[in-house]
C-alpha positions as CSV (number, residue, x, y, z in Angstrom):
1,M,96.7,119.7,83.0
2,R,93.1,118.2,84.4
3,V,94.1,115.0,86.1
4,L,91.7,112.2,87.0
5,A,93.2,110.5,90.1
6,I,92.4,106.9,91.0
7,D,93.4,105.0,94.5
8,T,92.7,101.8,95.6
9,A,96.3,99.9,96.5
10,L,95.4,100.3,100.4
11,A,92.6,100.6,102.7
12,A,90.6,103.5,101.1
13,C,88.7,103.6,97.6
14,A,89.1,107.2,96.4
15,A,89.5,109.4,93.3
16,A,89.9,113.1,93.0
17,V,89.9,115.8,89.8
18,L,92.7,118.2,90.0
19,D,92.3,121.3,87.4
20,P,95.4,123.4,86.9
21,E,93.6,126.8,87.5
22,R,91.5,125.9,90.3
23,G,93.4,122.9,92.1
24,I,91.3,120.0,93.3
25,V,88.0,120.6,92.1
26,A,86.3,117.1,93.5
27,S,87.3,114.6,95.3
28,E,85.8,111.1,97.4
29,S,87.7,108.8,99.9
30,L,85.6,106.0,101.1
31,P,87.4,103.9,104.0
32,M,87.4,100.1,102.9
33,V,89.8,97.1,103.0
34,R,87.7,94.9,100.5
35,G,84.9,95.8,98.0
36,H,87.1,98.6,95.9
37,A,86.1,96.6,92.4
38,E,82.0,97.4,93.5
39,A,82.7,100.6,95.2
40,L,85.2,102.2,92.4
41,I,83.0,103.0,89.3
42,P,80.2,104.8,90.9
43,L,82.5,106.7,93.0
44,I,84.6,108.0,90.0
45,A,81.3,108.7,88.5
46,R,80.4,110.8,91.5
47,V,83.7,112.9,91.5
48,M,83.2,113.5,87.7
49,K,79.8,114.7,88.4
50,Q,80.8,116.9,91.4
51,A,83.8,118.4,89.1
52,G,81.3,119.0,86.2
53,I,83.6,117.5,83.2
54,K,83.3,114.5,81.0
55,F,86.3,111.8,80.4
56,S,86.9,114.0,77.0
57,D,88.1,117.4,79.2
58,V,90.5,114.8,80.9
59,D,93.9,115.1,79.7
60,R,96.0,112.4,82.2
61,I,94.9,109.6,84.7
62,A,97.1,108.9,87.6
63,V,96.5,105.8,89.4
64,T,98.5,104.0,92.4
65,T,100.8,101.3,91.9
66,G,101.5,99.9,95.0
67,P,103.0,98.4,97.2
68,G,99.7,97.6,98.7
69,S,97.3,94.6,98.9
70,F,97.4,92.4,95.4
71,T,93.9,92.7,94.7
72,G,93.4,96.8,95.2
73,V,96.3,97.6,93.2
74,R,95.1,95.4,90.4
75,V,91.6,97.2,90.8
76,G,93.0,100.5,90.5
77,L,95.3,99.8,87.3
78,A,92.5,97.8,85.3
79,A,90.2,100.9,86.1
80,A,92.7,103.5,85.0
81,R,93.9,101.2,81.9
82,G,90.4,100.8,81.0
83,F,89.4,104.3,80.8
84,G,93.0,105.0,79.0
85,V,92.1,102.9,76.2
86,A,88.4,103.7,75.8
87,T,89.3,107.8,75.9
88,G,92.8,107.7,74.1
89,V,93.7,109.5,77.6
90,P,97.6,108.7,78.8
91,V,97.8,107.0,82.2
92,V,100.6,107.4,84.7
93,G,101.6,105.2,87.6
94,V,102.4,106.8,91.2
95,S,103.8,104.8,94.2
96,T,102.1,104.8,97.3
97,L,105.0,105.2,99.1
98,A,105.9,108.2,97.6
99,V,102.4,110.1,98.3
100,Y,102.9,109.2,101.8
101,A,106.0,110.9,101.5
102,A,104.8,113.7,99.6
103,P,103.6,116.4,101.9
104,F,106.4,116.1,104.2
105,L,109.0,116.7,101.5
106,A,107.1,119.4,100.3
107,G,107.5,121.4,103.4
108,N,110.3,119.9,104.9
109,G,114.2,120.9,105.1
110,K,116.6,118.1,105.3
111,A,114.7,115.6,107.7
112,P,114.6,112.2,106.3
113,V,111.5,110.8,105.6
114,V,110.6,107.1,106.1
115,A,107.7,105.5,104.6
116,A,106.4,102.5,105.8
117,I,103.3,100.3,105.0
118,D,102.2,97.2,106.7
119,A,103.0,94.4,104.8
120,R,100.7,91.7,106.7
121,H,103.2,89.1,106.5
122,D,105.5,88.3,109.7
123,H,106.6,91.6,110.8
124,H,107.3,92.9,107.3
125,V,106.6,96.7,105.8
126,F,107.0,97.9,102.6
127,L,109.8,100.8,103.1
128,Q,111.3,103.6,101.4
129,V,113.6,106.2,102.7
130,F,113.8,109.9,101.3
131,G,116.2,112.8,101.7
132,P,116.2,116.3,100.8
133,G,114.4,117.0,97.3
134,G,112.6,113.7,97.6
135,Q,116.1,111.8,96.8
136,T,115.7,108.0,97.6
137,L,117.9,106.7,100.7
138,V,116.6,103.5,100.7
139,S,114.9,102.1,97.4
140,P,111.6,100.5,97.9
141,R,111.6,97.2,99.0
142,L,109.7,94.3,101.3
143,A,112.3,95.1,104.7
144,Q,111.9,93.5,108.2
145,L,110.1,96.3,110.6
146,D,113.7,96.2,112.8
147,D,115.2,97.5,109.1
148,A,112.5,100.2,109.3
149,I,113.1,101.1,112.7
150,R,116.8,101.3,112.1
151,A,116.5,103.6,109.3
152,A,114.0,105.7,111.5
153,S,116.6,105.9,114.3
154,D,119.5,107.8,112.6
155,A,118.2,110.9,112.6
156,P,115.0,112.9,113.5
157,A,112.5,111.7,110.6
158,W,109.2,112.1,109.6
159,L,107.6,108.6,110.0
160,V,104.6,107.8,107.5
161,G,102.1,105.0,106.1
162,S,100.3,102.4,107.6
163,A,103.1,101.1,109.7
164,A,104.6,104.2,111.1
165,R,103.1,104.0,114.8
166,A,104.5,100.1,114.5
167,V,108.0,101.9,113.6
168,A,108.0,104.6,116.1
169,D,106.9,102.2,119.1
170,G,110.2,100.4,118.0
171,L,112.8,103.0,118.4
172,S,114.7,102.9,121.3
173,K,114.7,105.2,124.2
174,D,118.3,106.5,122.9
175,A,117.4,106.7,119.2
176,A,116.6,110.4,117.6
177,P,112.7,111.2,118.5
178,P,110.8,111.2,115.1
179,R,109.6,114.9,114.0
180,A,106.1,113.7,113.6
181,V,104.2,109.9,113.1
182,D,101.6,110.2,110.7
183,P,100.1,106.3,110.5
184,R,96.7,106.6,108.0
185,E,96.1,103.6,106.7
186,A,95.9,104.8,103.1
187,P,97.6,108.3,101.2
188,D,95.7,111.4,100.6
189,I,94.4,111.0,97.1
190,V,95.1,115.0,96.5
191,W,99.1,114.0,96.5
192,V,98.0,111.0,93.7
193,A,96.8,113.7,91.6
194,Q,99.2,116.7,92.2
195,I,102.6,114.1,92.0
196,G,100.2,112.3,88.6
197,A,100.2,115.7,87.0
198,V,104.3,116.1,86.9
199,T,105.4,112.4,86.5
200,P,106.8,112.0,83.4
201,Q,104.8,109.6,80.7
202,A,106.1,106.8,79.9
203,K,106.5,104.6,76.5
204,S,104.7,101.7,78.4
205,A,101.5,101.2,80.8
206,P,102.2,101.6,84.6
207,Y,103.1,98.5,85.9
208,P,101.7,96.8,89.5
209,Q,104.9,97.2,92.2
210,Y,104.0,94.2,94.4
211,L,107.6,94.2,96.4
212,R,106.8,90.4,97.2
213,A,105.0,87.3,95.6
214,P,101.8,86.5,96.3
215,D,101.0,84.5,99.3
216,A,98.7,81.9,96.9
217,Q,100.7,79.7,94.9
218,P,99.7,77.0,92.7
219,Q,99.4,73.5,94.7
220,N,101.3,71.3,92.2
221,A,101.9,68.8,94.9
222,A,98.4,68.6,94.8
223,Q,97.5,68.0,91.4
224,L,94.8,65.2,90.7
225,P,95.7,62.1,89.4
226,R,95.1,61.9,85.3
227,R,92.6,58.9,84.3
């Protein structure tokens, strides 16, 4: 199954093409906090050209659904859905938390993986804890940083995600030391493609996994009076 992978959920704009026989044949990832909408389509065009394929050659599109920035998640989903509608190619969604955890679960025995993304709001993180075989021990949620620290204190764990360093720094001296800390600001686009290749296709289009309400709210109290 040939997969086009797209990620704009966090601090990168990335795309990759996975070929079932050759593995990742093309990929590009640009670090950025803003500007995903302007960068994504040209980036995808470069990756497709590098891979030497057309959209008619793609069997599936995989896109990160969050959690992450509201704007970034929407940009990636809109592009993936648009390509899917235009070409008839199915689109599957992939969680950013699962992508962060995937490389550690793939070569990891029984140690838990604590995936934590900085939610950039009053010491909160987007949190999920994985056990052996990818089993979910703590479901995806918006949590206090202290909750993530407690989750990482139970046993020596892999700490991954943009808040991984904050979690590690919060561990007490008596807590089990982490196996490793991977605080990268965006997940690896290669794993978006690999997870997307094996994700069951849903009946409906993928939807965003925000995990919290938007910061911007309607100012009902400030409505102008009608004349």
